[in-house]
C-alpha positions as CSV (number, residue, x, y, z in Angstrom):
1,M,-7.6,-13.2,23.1
2,S,-9.2,-14.8,20.1
3,A,-7.2,-16.0,17.2
4,V,-7.4,-14.2,13.8
5,R,-6.0,-16.5,11.1
6,V,-5.7,-16.3,7.3
7,A,-6.4,-19.2,5.0
8,R,-6.9,-19.8,1.3
9,V,-10.5,-20.4,0.3
10,H,-9.5,-23.6,-1.5
11,D,-7.6,-25.0,1.5
12,P,-9.3,-27.8,3.5
13,V,-11.1,-26.6,6.6
14,G,-9.2,-29.0,8.8
15,A,-9.4,-28.7,12.6
16,R,-9.0,-24.9,12.7
17,P,-11.8,-23.5,14.7
18,G,-13.4,-20.1,14.1
19,R,-16.0,-18.2,12.1
20,R,-15.0,-18.0,8.5
21,F,-15.3,-14.8,6.4
22,L,-14.6,-14.5,2.7
23,V,-12.8,-11.1,2.5
24,D,-12.7,-8.7,-0.5
25,L,-9.9,-9.3,-3.0
26,R,-8.0,-6.1,-3.4
27,R,-6.3,-5.9,-6.8
28,W,-4.4,-2.6,-6.8
29,S,-1.0,-4.3,-6.3
30,G,-1.6,-6.6,-9.3
31,H,0.0,-9.3,-7.1
32,D,3.4,-7.6,-7.7
33,V,5.5,-8.0,-4.6
34,G,7.4,-4.9,-5.5
35,R,4.2,-2.9,-5.0
36,W,3.5,-4.6,-1.6
37,P,4.7,-1.8,0.7
38,E,2.6,0.8,-1.0
39,F,-0.4,-1.6,-1.3
40,R,-0.1,-2.3,2.5
41,R,0.1,1.4,3.3
42,R,-2.9,2.3,1.2
43,Y,-5.1,-0.6,2.4
44,L,-4.3,0.1,6.1
45,A,-5.3,3.8,5.5
46,D,-8.5,2.6,3.8
47,L,-9.3,0.3,6.8
48,E,-8.6,3.0,9.4
49,A,-10.8,5.5,7.5
50,A,-13.7,3.0,7.4
51,P,-14.2,1.5,10.9
52,D,-17.8,0.5,10.2
53,A,-16.5,-1.8,7.3
54,V,-14.5,-4.0,9.7
55,R,-16.8,-3.8,12.7
56,P,-18.5,-7.2,12.1
57,L,-15.1,-8.8,11.9
58,L,-13.9,-7.1,15.1
59,D,-17.1,-8.1,16.9
60,A,-16.7,-11.7,15.7
61,A,-13.1,-11.8,16.9
62,R,-14.1,-10.5,20.3
63,E,-16.5,-13.4,20.6
64,G,-14.1,-16.1,19.3
65,D,-11.7,-17.3,16.7
66,V,-12.0,-15.9,13.1
67,V,-10.6,-17.1,9.8
68,L,-10.2,-14.7,6.9
69,L,-10.6,-16.5,3.7
70,H,-8.9,-15.3,0.5
71,A,-8.3,-16.6,-3.0
72,A,-4.8,-15.0,-3.6
73,G,-2.0,-17.4,-4.6
74,D,0.6,-15.5,-2.5
75,T,-0.1,-16.4,1.1
76,E,2.3,-13.7,2.5
77,H,1.5,-10.7,0.3
78,N,-2.3,-10.3,0.1
79,H,-5.1,-8.2,1.4
80,A,-6.2,-10.7,4.1
81,V,-2.7,-10.5,5.7
82,V,-3.1,-6.7,6.0
83,L,-6.7,-7.0,7.2
84,R,-5.5,-9.5,9.9
85,E,-2.8,-7.0,10.9
86,H,-5.3,-4.2,11.2
87,L,-7.8,-6.4,13.2
88,L,-5.1,-7.5,15.7
89,A,-3.8,-4.0,16.1
90,T,-7.4,-2.7,16.7
91,L,-8.2,-5.5,19.1
92,G,-5.0,-4.8,21.0
93,D,-6.1,-1.2,21.5
94,G,-9.5,-2.3,22.9
């Protein structure tokens, strides 16, 4: 299976292969870790309700490695982490 990784947009590209996609910065959580569980729940529901929105990412991941680029300072609690989780779960079902 292809790898789906998350990286900060400002990080050096390095030797990590894959098509790179700048993903939408979701701001509802206000970068407040206390709001993380609710943000994650809401974003996953949004992603599940809009399969066409993630189809290009899924297609790319089926063809090879993908890197989801984000600008969030918190590398563990951000929209790209949730998007990766959703993509991997969806790819696992297929």
